[in-house]
C-alpha positions in Angstrom: -58.3 -7.1 17.9 -57.8 -3.4 18.3 -54.0 -3.7 18.2 -54.1 -6.2 15.4 -56.2 -3.9 13.2 -54.2 -0.7 14.1 -50.9 -2.4 13.4 -52.1 -3.8 10.1 -52.7 -0.3 8.9 -49.6 1.2 10.5 -47.2 -1.5 9.3 -46.9 -0.2 5.7 -46.7 3.5 6.6 -44.1 3.1 9.4 -41.7 1.0 7.4 -42.3 2.0 3.8 -42.8 5.8 4.0 -39.1 6.3 3.5 -39.3 4.4 0.3 -42.3 6.4 -0.9 -40.4 9.7 -0.5 -37.1 8.3 -1.8 -39.0 7.7 -5.0 -40.2 11.3 -4.9 -36.5 12.4 -4.8 -36.5 13.5 -1.2 -33.0 13.4 0.4 -32.4 11.0 3.3 -32.0 14.1 5.6 -35.5 15.4 4.5 -37.1 12.1 5.1 -35.4 11.9 8.5 -36.5 15.5 9.4 -40.2 14.5 8.7 -39.9 11.4 10.9 -38.2 13.4 13.6 -40.8 16.1 13.7 -43.5 13.4 13.9 -41.8 12.0 16.9 -41.4 15.4 18.5 -45.2 16.2 18.4 -45.7 12.6 19.6 -43.9 13.4 22.8 -46.5 16.1 23.7 -49.4 13.9 22.7 -48.2 11.1 25.0 -48.3 13.4 28.0 -51.8 14.5 27.0 -52.9 10.9 26.6 -51.4 10.0 30.0 -53.1 12.9 31.7 -56.5 11.8 30.3 -55.9 8.3 31.5 -54.9 9.3 35.0 -58.1 11.3 35.3 -60.1 8.1 34.7 -60.9 8.4 31.0 -61.7 5.3 29.0 -58.6 3.9 27.3 -60.5 3.9 24.1 -60.9 7.7 23.9 -57.2 8.5 23.0 -57.2 5.6 20.6 -60.2 7.0 18.7 -58.6 10.5 18.6 -55.4 8.8 17.3 -57.3 7.1 14.5 -58.9 10.3 13.3 -55.5 12.1 13.3 -53.8 9.3 11.5 -56.4 9.1 8.8 -56.0 12.8 8.1 -52.2 12.3 7.9 -52.6 9.4 5.5 -54.7 11.6 3.1 -52.0 14.3 3.1 -49.1 11.9 2.6 -50.9 10.0 -0.2 -50.7 13.1 -2.4 -47.6 14.9 -1.0 -45.0 15.8 -3.6 -43.4 18.8 -1.8 -41.8 19.0 1.7 -44.5 21.1 3.4 -47.2 18.6 2.7 -44.9 15.7 3.7 -44.1 17.5 7.0 -47.8 18.2 7.7 -48.7 14.6 7.1 -46.0 13.3 9.3 -47.0 15.7 12.2 -50.5 14.2 12.1 -49.1 10.6 12.1 -46.9 11.6 15.0 -49.8 13.0 16.9 -51.7 9.8 16.3 -48.9 7.6 17.7 -48.5 9.8 20.8 -52.2 9.5 21.6 -52.4 5.8 20.9 -49.6 4.1 22.7 -50.1 5.0 26.4 -53.7 4.1 26.2 -53.4 0.7 24.5 -50.5 -0.3 26.7 -52.3 0.7 29.9 -55.4 -1.2 28.7 -53.6 -4.5 28.7 -53.4 -5.2 32.5 -57.0 -3.8 32.8 -58.3 -6.3 30.2 -56.1 -9.2 31.3 -57.3 -9.6 34.9 -57.1 -12.0 36.6 -54.3 -13.4 34.5 -50.7 -12.0 34.9 -50.2 -8.8 32.9 -46.9 -10.2 31.5 -48.9 -12.9 29.6 -51.3 -10.2 28.4 -48.4 -8.1 27.0 -46.9 -11.2 25.3 -50.3 -11.7 23.6 -50.9 -8.2 22.4 -47.3 -7.8 21.2 -48.0 -10.9 19.1 -51.0 -9.1 17.7 -48.8 -6.0 17.0 -46.3 -8.2 15.2 -49.0 -9.9 13.1 -50.5 -6.6 12.1 -47.2 -4.9 11.3 -45.9 -7.9 9.3 -49.2 -8.1 7.3 -49.2 -4.4 6.6 -45.6 -4.4 5.5 -45.9 -7.4 3.3 -49.0 -5.8 1.7 -46.8 -2.8 1.2 -44.1 -4.9 -0.5 -46.8 -6.3 -2.9 -48.0 -2.8 -3.6 -44.4 -1.7 -4.3 -43.9 -4.5 -6.7 -47.1 -3.5 -8.5 -46.0 0.2 -8.6 -48.7 1.2 -6.2 -46.6 2.0 -3.1 -48.6 5.0 -2.1 -51.7 2.8 -1.7 -50.3 1.9 1.8 -52.0 5.1 3.0 -55.4 3.8 1.8 -54.8 0.5 3.7 -54.2 2.6 6.9 -57.4 4.7 6.3 -59.4 1.4 6.0 -57.9 0.0 9.1 -58.7 3.2 11.1 -62.3 2.9 10.0 -62.5 -0.7 11.3 -60.7 0.3 14.5 -63.2 3.0 15.4 -66.1 0.7 14.8 -64.5 -1.9 17.1 -64.0 0.6 19.9 -67.6 1.9 19.6 -69.0 -1.6 19.8 -66.6 -2.9 22.4 -65.3 0.0 24.6 -62.0 -0.4 26.4 -62.1 -0.1 30.3 -61.5 3.2 32.1 -58.0 3.7 33.6 -57.5 3.9 37.4 -57.9 7.6 38.5 -55.2 9.4 40.5 -57.9 11.5 42.2 -61.2 10.8 43.8 -60.4 7.2 44.8 -59.7 7.8 48.5 -56.0 7.0 48.1 -53.1 9.3 49.0 -51.3 10.4 45.9 -47.7 9.2 45.7 -45.3 12.1 45.0 -43.4 11.9 41.7 -40.0 12.0 43.5 -40.8 8.7 45.1 -41.9 6.5 42.2 -40.0 8.1 39.3 -36.3 7.5 40.3 -36.7 3.7 40.3 -37.9 4.0 36.7 -34.9 6.0 35.4 -32.5 3.1 34.6 -35.4 1.3 32.8 -36.2 4.5 30.8 -32.5 5.0 29.9 -32.3 1.4 28.7 -35.5 1.8 26.8 -34.2 4.9 25.0 -31.5 2.8 23.4 -33.6 -0.3 22.7 -36.5 1.6 21.2 -34.1 3.2 18.7 -33.7 -0.1 17.0 -37.3 -0.4 15.6 -37.1 3.3 14.6 -33.9 2.7 12.6 -35.4 -0.4 11.0 -38.3 1.7 9.9 -36.2 4.7 8.6 -32.6 3.9 8.1 -32.6 0.3 7.0 -34.9 0.8 3.9 -32.7 3.7 2.7 -29.5 1.7 3.4 -30.8 -1.2 1.3 -32.0 0.8 -1.7 -28.8 2.9 -1.8 -26.4 0.1 -1.2 -23.2 -0.2 0.9 -19.5 0.0 0.2 -19.5 -3.4 -1.5 -23.2 -4.4 -1.2 -25.1 -3.3 -4.2 -28.4 -1.2 -4.1 -31.6 -3.3 -3.9 -34.9 -2.7 -5.7 -37.7 -1.1 -3.7 -39.8 -4.3 -3.8 -36.9 -6.5 -2.5 -36.0 -4.1 0.2 -39.6 -4.0 1.4 -39.7 -7.8 1.3 -36.6 -8.1 3.5 -38.3 -5.8 6.1 -41.4 -7.9 5.8 -39.3 -11.1 6.4 -38.0 -9.5 9.7 -41.5 -8.7 10.8 -42.8 -12.1 9.8 -40.0 -13.7 11.9 -40.9 -11.4 14.8 -44.5 -12.6 14.5 -43.5 -16.3 14.7 -41.3 -15.9 17.7 -43.1 -13.1 19.7 -45.6 -15.4 21.5 -43.2 -18.2 22.5 -40.4 -15.8 23.5 -42.8 -13.5 25.4 -44.4 -16.5 27.2 -41.0 -17.9 28.2 -39.6 -14.6 29.5 -42.9 -13.8 31.3 -42.0 -16.6 33.8 -38.6 -15.0 34.5 -37.4 -11.7 36.1 -37.8 -8.8 33.8 -34.0 -8.2 33.9 -33.5 -11.5 32.0 -35.5 -10.3 29.0 -34.0 -6.9 29.0 -30.4 -8.2 29.0 -31.2 -10.7 26.3 -32.7 -8.0 24.1 -29.6 -5.8 24.4 -27.3 -8.7 23.5 -29.4 -9.5 20.4 -29.5 -5.9 19.3 -25.7 -5.6 19.6 -25.2 -8.7 17.4 -27.9 -7.8 14.9 -26.7 -4.2 14.3 -23.1 -5.4 14.2 -24.0 -7.7 11.4 -25.8 -4.9 9.5 -22.5 -2.9 9.7 -20.6 -5.8 8.3 -23.1 -6.4 5.5 -21.9 -3.2 3.7 -18.4 -4.6 3.4 -19.2 -7.6 1.1 -20.7 -8.0 -2.3 -22.8 -10.8 -0.7 -23.9 -8.4 2.0 -27.5 -9.2 1.4 -27.0 -12.6 3.0 -25.5 -10.9 6.0 -28.5 -8.7 6.2 -30.7 -11.7 6.2 -28.7 -13.3 9.0 -29.0 -10.1 11.0 -32.7 -10.3 11.0 -32.7 -13.3 13.4 -31.1 -11.6 16.4 -32.9 -8.3 15.6 -36.2 -10.1 15.7 -35.3 -12.0 18.9 -34.2 -8.7 20.5 -37.6 -7.1 19.7 -39.5 -10.1 20.8 -37.7 -10.0 24.2 -37.8 -6.3 24.8 -41.3 -5.1 23.8 -43.5 -7.1 26.3 -40.9 -7.4 29.1 -40.1 -3.7 29.2 -43.8 -2.8 29.4 -44.3 -5.3 32.2 -41.3 -3.8 34.0 -43.1 -0.4 33.9 -46.2 -1.9 35.5 -44.1 -3.6 38.2 -42.1 -0.5 39.1 -44.8 2.2 39.1 -48.0 2.7 41.3 -51.3 1.8 39.7 -52.8 5.3 40.3 -50.1 6.8 38.2 -50.1 4.2 35.5 -51.1 6.6 32.7 -48.2 9.0 33.4 -45.7 6.1 33.9 -46.8 4.5 30.6 -46.6 8.0 28.9 -43.0 8.3 30.2 -42.2 4.9 28.8 -43.8 5.7 25.5 -41.7 8.9 25.4 -38.7 6.6 24.9 -40.2 5.5 21.6 -40.9 9.1 20.7 -37.5 10.4 21.6 -35.7 7.6 19.8 -38.0 8.1 16.8 -37.1 11.8 16.8 -33.3 11.5 17.3 -32.4 8.3 15.5 -33.9 9.0 12.0 -32.4 12.5 12.1 -29.0 11.3 13.0 -29.2 8.3 10.7 -30.2 10.5 7.7 -27.3 12.8 8.3 -24.8 9.9 8.6 -26.2 8.1 5.5 -26.0 11.3 3.4 -22.5 12.0 4.6 -21.1 8.5 4.4 -23.2 7.1 1.6 -23.3 3.8 3.5 -24.4 2.4 6.9 -21.1 1.1 8.4 -20.6 4.0 10.8 -24.3 4.2 11.8 -24.8 0.5 12.6 -21.4 0.2 14.3 -22.3 3.1 16.7 -25.6 1.5 17.4 -24.0 -1.8 18.2 -21.5 -0.2 20.6 -24.2 1.8 22.4 -26.3 -1.4 22.9 -23.4 -3.2 24.4 -22.6 -0.4 26.8 -26.3 -0.3 27.9 -26.0 -3.7 29.4 -24.6 -1.9 32.5 -28.2 -0.6 33.2 -29.6 -4.1 33.7 -28.3 -4.8 37.3 -29.9 -1.7 38.8 -33.2 -2.7 37.2 -32.9 -6.2 38.7 -32.3 -4.8 42.2 -35.2 -2.4 42.0 -37.6 -5.1 40.6 -36.6 -7.3 43.6 -37.5 -4.5 46.0 -40.8 -3.9 44.3 -41.8 -7.5 44.5 
């Protein structure tokens, strides 16, 4: 329920903020800079959240702090017309995301016991997908009504409900790395096995970031032959992708939870390669909107495969007493991708005026990253 409510509020602001400030005549580079700075402060917040968790703090404490920060950011963005206010709002949103993710991810195996944590991750990712899809579709409706900035009011409302939920039903405390009688495991012993997974995750987590930042701008600006789309239709297309993700997240997550984590990771990269390749091709046709629609299928399947399985892989490859730091490092992949990819995407879109080069580069990178799957498979076998 916590993740469903949080995602419902976040769905609109994550995917539709670029459209809000496109309407305010911000350049793609300016929008990308704001998103990148939000991701940058999120990297610091993730380490702070992980440190709190490894000291035995309740998983709900960072989430409450994240909600308060996000609500303040919403209020700034709702009235922002100039770059400084936009940047300040994005920094608060980034701080919220950094505090939130390590805590809610680590809470899953703690709440799922005695069931396998992979099934727990499949379930909560379904809640994420439901909330984000609902929030984005609500944003599409608000865009059609000319009330796009009301997405920030939706998030403030969701934050209020979230805090009430956590106060009434606190999340469990994380395992502490001190005071439990166990010998601490040095970082040099447990971090190297995670490195191939973290490298793969840097690539895979760039896809949702680009769908949030670059795809809306690519749609409203048009491609070489594909015409520009209205804000409402562009938001609806993104909502369709999120709705499709909602439909397939649970069955895909359940099916892959019964298989080695390398299977889901490899499947996700193949799907991301195909989906971003289709997005590149969509700019070359006056019927490119149909190609965009087709690309949503592999992109959704790739997300459904990657999100729960990668998190389960972190649990399998890291010691329980350092779960907070391990989850913070994994969350950093989202933050780094969210920092670098919107920035580079904004520069490419401003320079090229279309997304062919951007999506082609992403497709090639995803294909090359398949070489990281065999080392992960070998390490997972050793850990089991």
